[in-house]
N, C-alpha and C positions, 0 to 999 in steps of 0.2 A: 323348241320345247313348248308344250301346251301350258295354258294358264294353270290347270290342275297340277301338272308336273312341277311347275315353278313354285307353287304354294308348298307342295310336299318337300321340295328341295330347301326352300327358305326355312320351313319349320324344323327340318332335321338339322340344318346348319346351326340355327339359333339354339336348339336343344343341346347340340354338341358343345357349343361355346359356353353355355351356362354350366354344363357339366364340367368343362375344363376349369372355369373360374372356381367352382365349388371345390374341385379337387385340389386346386392351388391353395385356396383358403385353408382347407383342412390340413395341408402339409405345412403351410407357413407358420402357423401358431406354434407347433412343437419345435420347429427349427429355430424360431425366434427365441423361445424359452430357453433353449440349450445355450444360446449365445448371451443370454442376459440372466445370469445367476442372481439369487437373492443375497444381498450383502448388507451388512450393518457396520458402519464405521463410526468411530468417535473422533470428534474434532474439539480440541481444547483451544480457547481463545486467550490472547494476552490482554484483552480489553474488557472492561466492566460493562455489564448490560445497560447501565444508565446512559452510556454513550451510544445511543441508538445508531448513529451514522457509521461509526467505525466498527463497533461490534456487529452492527447489522449486516455487514458484508458477509459474515459467516452464515447468517440466516438466508440471505439472498442465494448464496452458493448452494446450501443444503436443499432449499426449495427447488432450485433449478435442476439439480441432480435427480431429485425424486420425480419431478414432473416429466423429465426426459426418459425416465426408465419405468414409468407407470408404477412408481413406488417400489420397484424391485431393488433399487440401490438407495439405502437410507443413510444419511449422515446426521448423527445427533451432536448438537453443539452444546459445549459446556463452558461456563464462565470461569474466569481465573479462580483458582482455589478449590473448585469442585472436584477436580481430578489432580491438577498440579498447579503450583504457583505460576503467576503471570509470566515471569522471566525465565521459567524453566520449560516453556512449551516446546522449544526446539529439542531440548535434551530428551523429552518424553518421546518425540518422534524418532529421534536417532535410536533410542533403546527399544522402540517398538511397543512402549507402554500404551500409546495411542497411535492410530493410523495416520493422523494428520493434525496440524494446528494452523491457526491464523495468527500471524505475529509480524513484528518488524525485524527484518534481517539484521539491522544494526544493533539490536539489543544484545547480540552475541559477539560484539566487537572484542570483548575480552578473550574470546577463544582464538580469534584471528581477525585483524582489522579488515580483511577482505570482505567479511560479511557486510560491511557498511555500504558497499556499492549497490546492494540489492534494494536498499531503502533510499539513502541520500548521503551525500558528502558535502562539506562546506563549499560554497561557490561552485556547485556542480551543475546539474541539468535541471531544466524546468520540467513540468509534467509531460508536455508533448514530446520533448526531447527524450525523456526517460522511456516513454512508450515506444518511440521510434527505435531507440537503441535496443530495448528488450525484445520487441516483437519482430523487427525487420533488419537489424544491423548486428546481430550475433551476441547481444548482451546476455540474453537468457541462456544461450548455450555456454557462454563463458562462466556464468554464475553456477549453472548446474554441474559443470565439470568440477568446480570448486566444492559445491554442496555435497557431491557424491562422496567426498572424504568423510562426511558426517552421516552417511547413509540417508541422505535427504534428496528429494526431487522437489524443486520449487516452481511455482507458477505465480505470476502477478495476481494480486488479490485485492486491489483497491488503492486509492491514492487520495491524499488530503489536499493536493495542490500546494501552492506556495503557502508557507506558514508564517505566523507572526513571530516576533522576536522575544516574546515573553513578558512576564509581569515582574516588577521590581519595586522594592520598598523605597529605594532612593533613585535619584536621577543618575544616568550614565552619560556624562558629558565628554569624557576623554578616556583613552585607554587606561589611565591611572585608576579610574573609578572601578575597574574590573579587579584590581588587586584585592585579594582576600574575600571576594564575593563568593558566598556559598550558594551555588545554583543547581537546581535539578535540571540536568541535561544529560542525555545519553550519547554514547558512541563517539564519533569523530569530533563533533562540536565540542564535547567536553574536553577532549585532548587539546584542541586549539585554545580554548579558554584557559586551561591549565597553564599552557605555555605563556599566557599573558597575565598569570598570577591568580586567576580565579580557582575556586575549589569545587569541581564538578561532583554532583551526587546523582547516582542512578536510582530512581524511585519509581515504582509502578504507578499507573494513573490513579488508582483509588486511594493512594497514600499521600498524594502531593499536598492537598489542601491542609490536612492536619499539620504537616511539617512546616508549611508556610505560615500557618496561623500561630504555631508555637515558637516560631523563630529558629527552628532547626536549620532552615534554609532562608536565604535573603531574597531569592528570586527563583522563578521557574518558567520553563517553556513547556507548552503542551502541543496544541495544534493551531487553532484559530478561533475566531469569535464564537462560532456555534457551540463547540465543545467547551471553550473557556467560560462562556456564560453559564452553561450547565454546572460547571465545577465551582463557580463562584469566586474565582481568584480575585476579582475586582474588590471584594470585601476586605481583603487583607494586604493587597499590594496595588496601588492605584496607577502606577506608571506602566503603560502598555506600549512596548516598543515594537518597531518594525524596520526593515524586513527581517525574517528569520533566515539569515544568510547561510546557516548550516543546513537549511531544508528549503531549497527553492521548489521542492516537491518532496513528498515522502511516500514511496511505494510500499504497500504491505504485501505480504506473501502468504500463500497457502503452502506450507511445508508438508510434504507427504513422505512417509517412510518409503525409502527407495525400493526395498524388497516388495512391499505391498503394491507399490506403483507398477512394478514390472510384472506382478502376478495378475494385474487387471486385464480383462479381455480388451482388445483394441477398441471396440465400440465404447466401452466404459471409459477408456483413456480419453477418447475424443469428447465424450460427454463431460468429463471432469474439466478438460481444458476449456470447453465452451462455457461451462458454469462459472469457472474462475474468471473468464473474460467478461462475463456479465456482471459479476461482482465488482471487478475492477472499474468498469464503466459507470455503474450505478453509484458507487461510493463518491466518486468525483463529482458527478452530476448533483448529488444531494448536497454536498458541501457548497458547491457554487450556488445552489438555489437558496441555501439557508444562511450563509455567512453574512450577507449584507444586512439582513434584518437583525441578526444578533449583534452586529457591530453598532447599529443604531441604539439598541437597547443598552449596550455596555456604556456608550457615551452618555446616555441619559442617567445611567446609574452612577456616574462619576469617574469612569475610567478616563485617564488622560492619554490620548494618543500622541506618541512622540517618535520621530524618526531617529535612528542611530545617526550620529554625526559622521561626516566623511572621514574624520580622523580615526574614529572607532572602526569603521568599515575597512579603511586602509590597513590598520594594524592587524585586524582579524584576517584579511586576505593574505597579508605577508606571512603571518603565523601559520595559516592553513597550508600555504605552499611549502613552508619549511617542514611541516609534519608529513605532508605527502612525500617529500624527497627523502626524509629520514626513514620512513617505513619502507619505501621502494628500494632503498639501499640494502635492506636485510630480509625482504619478503618477496620472493619471486611471483607468488600468486597475486599479491597485491599490485605489484608493478605491472604485470600483464594486463590486469583489468583496468588499472588506472590509465595506462597508455591508450587503451581502447576507448575509455570514456572521454579522454581529452580530444580525440579525433571527432567523436560525435559532438561534443560541445562546440568545437571550433567551426565545424561545418554548419551546424544548426544556427549559431549566432550570426554567421555570415549571411544566411538566408533570412532569418527572422528580422534582422535589423532593416532589411529593405522594405518588405511588404507589411509584415505583422506589426512591427514597432511603430512605423510611421502612421499606419492606419489607426492603431490604438491611441497613439499620442494625440492625433488630430481630434479624435472623438472625445478624449478626456478633456481637451481644451474647450470643446463645445459644452461639455457638462459644467465646467467651471464658469462658463459664461451664462449658464442656466438656459441654454438653448435646447437641451435634451433632458 
């Protein structure tokens, strides 16, 4: 082929390739638009806006969904009370009043104790174990089989990590000190404390401080230093106990109306799962980044950090197992999920105590020696 012929060939080939690209671009935009309809959903949160870390997971989720769909799928976030009360968020999803909510599964313990496993149960899993169970060991499938009875599809949507044991007006030195104690605590933990003589109260986040200040309750638990500092509990109850044995972690959820979920195009379902995963990761990272500084501020403000005694923890552990067995004996859903959770717990503690625990313990000892 001559030089002139080669030039003509290359020019015609390039022109043809550009024409193909242009044609593909012209075709792809309408095709993409057909698979990405414009949607506007409403999300009601169970958490007040003032708690930017836990409420903020909803904003992280909504922003991620919008960005991944070029704003074609928009989720508007509402604070508690703007559409429905904080503790009725799941009911609104079941009824289709809203498309979705951000809440704690164990808030709905009263409907069925099985709801508790979606968030936390006493002496259960830590945050990494919960993630492993939900994402990789069938926990989410188990929970969604259960949630389906309430027309709900659930996705993990944040985690607080291990929580503190709460704020008390008086010291808790023995199990007897729990008798008659009026404490704001939800879900399974409340049932265990009730067995030990306490009087559990379920109160939404924004109403806790006034109840504690007025003496309507004697103690409260919420999350941990960052949120507790914002809520000011140290001003009305100085004893800050640890650990929160009823919440070795606390996983939040995005509850989605099951019918609406199933109507979503598959690409949108994938985007929603990805956005929820982002919110789940970011919430925990924010708490881990912020809790240490808040703990220092609380100590300076007069909070007295006190560990629960071994006697108190032993009594609570025994009572927890009794409640687990009692409910398992009469609730097949609960028993099925409980048995699966126990397997995850046993396997993970077998592994964690070898590498994780020994490594962390050594480093904590170095910190106490002021070497780090």
